[in-house]
N, C-alpha and C positions, 0 to 999 in steps of 0.2 A: 297363438303358439304357447306351452306352459311356461310357467315362470322358473328360472331354473336355480337353485336354491344348495350353498357351499353344504357338505355332507359334515362339515368340523363345526361351522358357527352357526348353518341355517340362517345368516344373511342370503338375500340375491342377492347376485352376480350375472355381468352382461352374458348374454349367450356367444359361445367360442371362447369364452376363457378356459385360459390351462390354469390359472392360480386363482384363488380368491383374492380378492383385492380388500377385503375385511379381517383375514388374520393371516391370508399367506397360506394356507391348504392347498395341496397340489388336488384339483378337481379328478372328477372319473375319467380313467383311460378311455380310448379309444378303440374300436375295431373295424376289421375289414366284409363287407358283407361277402356272404361264399357263391352270390348269382353273379351281380353287375362289378362287384370290387370296389363298389365306394366305402370311403372312409367315414363311421359312424358310428355315435355315443354305443359305448359298452354296455349299457343298461337297454339298447332298443330291443322292443319286441318284435317289430318289422322295420325293415329297410324301408327308409323315405325316400329311395331312388326308384329300388324296382316294386317293394311291395313283399317280397319274399320273406317269410316268418324266418327268426331267427332264434334258435338255440344253443343253448350252451356247447353242446359238442361241434356244431357245424360252426359255431363261429369262434370257436376255439382252434381247429380243424385248420380253419381261412386264414387266421392270425397266425398259427405256427408257419405255416405254405408260405404266406407274405413275407414271415419275418427271416425266412429261413434265405429267401432269396434275397432280401436286403441286407444279410448278414456275409451272402457270397461277395456281393456288391461290395459293402463296405470294407470288408478283406482284403478283396484289391485292389480298394482304394487305397488303404492303408501301408499295403506293402510299396505301391510306385512311390506313395508319398512319403514313406521312407527313405528309399533310397534317392529322391529329389532331394529331399531334407539333407540326406549326407553329403550328398554332391557339394548343394549349396552351404553346407557348413565348412567343408573343406576349401571352397572358393573366398569366402567372407574371411576367413580365418587366414589367408595367404595374401588376401589385399591388402587387409583393412585391420589386422590385430598388432597394436604396438603396444598398449599398456596394461595395465590390471587387469586380471580376468573379471571382475565385478564389474568394470567400467566398460559401456559399447564404446567404439572407435568410431561406427559409421550412422549418420541418422538416417537409418533404414526405418522410418517411424509410420505406422497405421493408427489411425484415430476411428474407433470407433464410434457413431452416434448413438446415443442413449437417449430415453424419456424417463429421467430419475423421478417426476414430480410422481407418479404413482405409484412408487414403491417407498412412498413415504408413510404409508398406513401401515407398510408392514413391518419398517422400522420401528416405528412408534408401538405398536402392540408388543413385539419382541423387548423393548425396551422396560413397558409397564409390566409384562409377565414376570421380567426378572429382577424387577427392582432396582432397573437402573435409570431411575428418571428422578433421582429425590433433589440435587445440587441447583434446581432452578435455571440450567442449560437447556437450551430448544434446540428443533431439529434443523441441522442448515439444509440438507439434503441425502438422499440415499440411491448410492450409483450401484444401478446393477453389471454383475460380471458374468458374462456367459461360458458356459463350457467349452474348453476347444475340441471336442470331441463330437457333442451332442448340438452344439448350437442353443440349447437351454438356457435358463439363466437360473444358476445355483447356488451363488455368490451375490452378497451385499459388501459395499464399504460405505457406512453410514458416518455422518458427522455431526454431531451437535455442539453447542460452544454456548457460553454466558457473556455478556459483554457487559462490562463493570470496570471503569476507568482504575479501581484501585485493587480488584480480583479479577482480572476475565483471564479466562481460559477455553480450550477447545479440546473434543474428545476425538479416537478415530474407533470406530468398532466394524468387526469382521461377521458378517450372519451365514452361515452355510445351511443351505438346506439339507436338513436330513428326514429321509421320508417326507412325511404332511407337516414337519413342525420345520425350526429356523431356530438351529442353535446361534447366540452370539457369543462374541471374546471382546474385552476393551483390549487394543493394541498399543493404545498412545494416550496421554493426556499432557497438555502441555500449556503453563499458564504465559500470561502473556500482560504482566502486570504495568499499571502505567498508560493503556492504552484503550479506547473503547473499539470493540470487533465488529467489522463488516464482512458479514460470507455472504450474506445475499447478491445471488448472481444478476439481481436487475439492479441493483444500487450499485454495482462493481462495472455494471454495461458490459456483461461479460459471457456471450452466449454460449461458447465450449467449457463453460465449467458448470459440473464436474466433466470430466471425460476419461475413456481406458484408453490408455495409449500403447500401442506395441513396438517396441524398440527394441530391433533385432531379436525376437522370440521371447522378449522379457516382457510381463505386464504392468504397467502402473497406470494408476489415477493420479491425474493432475486437477489440482483446484487450485486457490488463490485467497486469500483475504487482507483487507485494510486494516490496520492500526492506526487509530486516528486521537490521538491527546484532546484532551478537553476545549485547551485553546484553539485549537484547529488551525496552527499555524505551520508546523513540520509533522511529517507522517513518515508512514514506508506502508509499502503491499509486499503482500511477501507469497512468493509461487510457490508450490511444494510438488514434490512425486513421490509416490506411495506405494511400495514395491506391494505387488499384490498378493505374490507368490509366498514372498517371508514376511508379509504381514506387520513393516515398520515403513518410518518415513525413511528414505535415502538418501535426498537432498531438498537443499532449499536456497532459494535467491533473493535476497530484501534488494527493494529497489525505494532507496530512501529519497524524500525529498520535500519541496515547499507545497503545502497544499491552499487552494482558492478556488473562488466559486465564478462558473464561466457566466454567460449572459442571461442561464436560462435558471440558476442557481444551483445547476449538477456540480457538486463535488469534482475538483480533480488534483490528481498529485504530480506536481510537476517535477520531475527527477533531476536530482542534482547532476549525477553523470551516468553512465552504462557501466552497470556493474560486469566484470571482467569473468567470463568463464573458465575453468582448470578440467572441462572435462567433457564430453558428449552431453552428459544429463543434464550440466548446466546452462549449455548452450542451449540446448533443447526449450529450456525453462525462459532462458533470456528470450529465444525466440518466441515463443505462444505467449508471454510477458505482454507483445506489442497488440493482441487481440483484445486487453481488457481495455474496455473505453474510459476508464477513471485513473489510467495511468498514461502521463505521458512522457515516453522514450524519447529523448532528443537524438537525431540524425547525427551522424559524423559531420553533415553540413551545418547543421544548428549548431553543434560544438565548437564548429570553425569559427562560425560568425560573431560567438559569444566570444569566445578567447579574443578575435581580430576586437572587438567592442572595448573589451574590457584593457586591454592593451591599449586601449589610444586614449581612453578615461586616465588610466594612469600614466601614459604621456603627457597628459593637458596637464594635469594635476601637479607633477613634477616640474612644468615648464613656470606655471605659477605661481609655485612656492620660490623657485628661482629668481624670477623678476620681483619678487615680496620682497627676498633676502635682498637682491642688490640694492632695492630702493631703501631700505631699512638703513642700509651700509651709505649708503649718499645721503640719505637723511642727515645719519648719524655724524657725518663729517660738516654739511652744512650748520650743523646744531654747535658743534663745538668749535666752529669759526664764528659762531655769531651771529649765525642767519635765520630768519625764520621759518621755522619748519613745521609744516601743515600734521595734525595727528589726529586718528582714527577714535574718536568719544566711542565709548564704550558705554550703550543704553545699557540701564538696569531695569527689570522689572521692579514698576513701583507697588507692585502687589506683595512682592517679595522684604520682609525686614531687611534692613542691610546691617543696621547696629543699634545699640540701645543706647541711651542717653551718657550711660556713664562708659562709652567707648570711646568719646570722643577728647579732645583735649582742648580744643578750640572750635569756635563757633564764628563766621565776619558774614555780614549782610552787605548788598551794594547792590545797583542796577540790576535790579529784580533776580537778582541769584543769593542764595544763600551755600556757602562754603565751609567745609567742615573738615578738619584735621584730626585723624584718629591717632589714636596712641600707637600702634601697631606703624605708622608713618604714613599711609595711603590719605589722600586727597579726595573729597566728592563733592559735587557740585549741584545744585537743586537750583533749575529753572522753573521760575514762576509764570511765565509766556508759557511754555508748552508742557508745562506739571509735569514732568520728566527729570529722572534722576541721573548723572554720568560722571564715571571714574574721570579723576583729573590724571592725564600722564604728562611728566616732565623729566624725562630722560634719564630713570632710577636713581637708585639710592631712598631713603626714608627723608620726608619731610621733618622739619623740626620747629618749624615755624609758616604763617601764611599771613596776607596782610594786603589789601589794596592798594595797588598802584596811582589806579584811577577806576572808580567805583564806579561812575558812569558810564564809561567804556566797557566795565567789565573785565578789567586787567587784574589779575593780582600775583602780587610776588609770591615764591613760593622759596625757600632758604632750607638749603641741605647739608651735609657736610661737606659737599667737594663742591658749592656754591652757591647762588642762586639763581631761577629761573621764573621768567614774566609767563604767565598764561593769559591769552584772549579767551575768555567762556564763550563768545559770540561766533568768533572764526576758527574755534578749537583751533589754536596755531599757538608755539611756543619759542622762546629764544632764548639764549645764555648770556644773563647781561654781567655774571661775576666768576 
């Protein structure tokens, strides 16, 4: 079989192609054989099905006759479709219309399956030809859109992006088939500073991106992207509806959350809460977001469990704080009555300098301890046996003098403006003596 080539760029194209996969040019049209009625290439000299010789006159007559039959059928079809559409519109408006006319009110959604990858070359060539590829951005995808009448692809919605935490952005283009050429128009450019962007559907683990979605007769392109900061601690995933006919972004919903890695090392955004939609488009975006594998949107049951666990932890913390306050009040009463009270020693990181030599006013040694009284009234002790430093608590106030009561037992007298306290460096207990 002879190799088929594009009449515009001359590159080889697969048999049966309607568009060139290199430049997007519309390939040679087809005609109908006047003898066997088979559909054959327009430049055929003989019919490959019945070997009838094809001349321009007979081919044109057969094509015209066939087209006339198709036109009558199409006209009949559109008359019936128009009547059905009018009746359907009346029913839909009666049953569902309660809000703004630009906002659909019922989820009458139809999703068109597309193979966007093979249109990337068409998009790329159009960008290069029109000098629209100078900002360092790369192609995310090209989403084909079929003509509602012919069912043929005559429009592409293309997205490019640049991922740079200091200057990230993305652009949306509309490409419209004009004869054998693709006209291109920049619809939108959006900056997303402070984040790295992820558009790749494989990285998002989202097979339904991009998608052409029909909601009550209006067509939208659905896509999404992840915003990841350099520290990968928290981020967001944004879902978007682009109005194909109006050629602009019409809705977006942001899902904020915490970024983490699963056991396979894949990134997951755990959404902190479920966004609340304000209309059918928002609700559709929220519903479609659940198909994104990188995004974990908690269910109502998960949110209820997390709330219950948070309340339990807060109740435990409040109970512990109440018990500690009661214990401190009881210890204070015992201390004021002259009883010995246990004091929790606050250990200090030995690698962190606490004070300089000029910061303390007195230093005493005894029983394996060195005790420092600082000019600000605080007292610290260093234990030679444990090689650790801790703050000596003595019931409030500021120390004005220190001295050993029994250096062998490690008992220190600490005098304050309100009296004298004895502190046992070994047992970490204290009692009021004056």
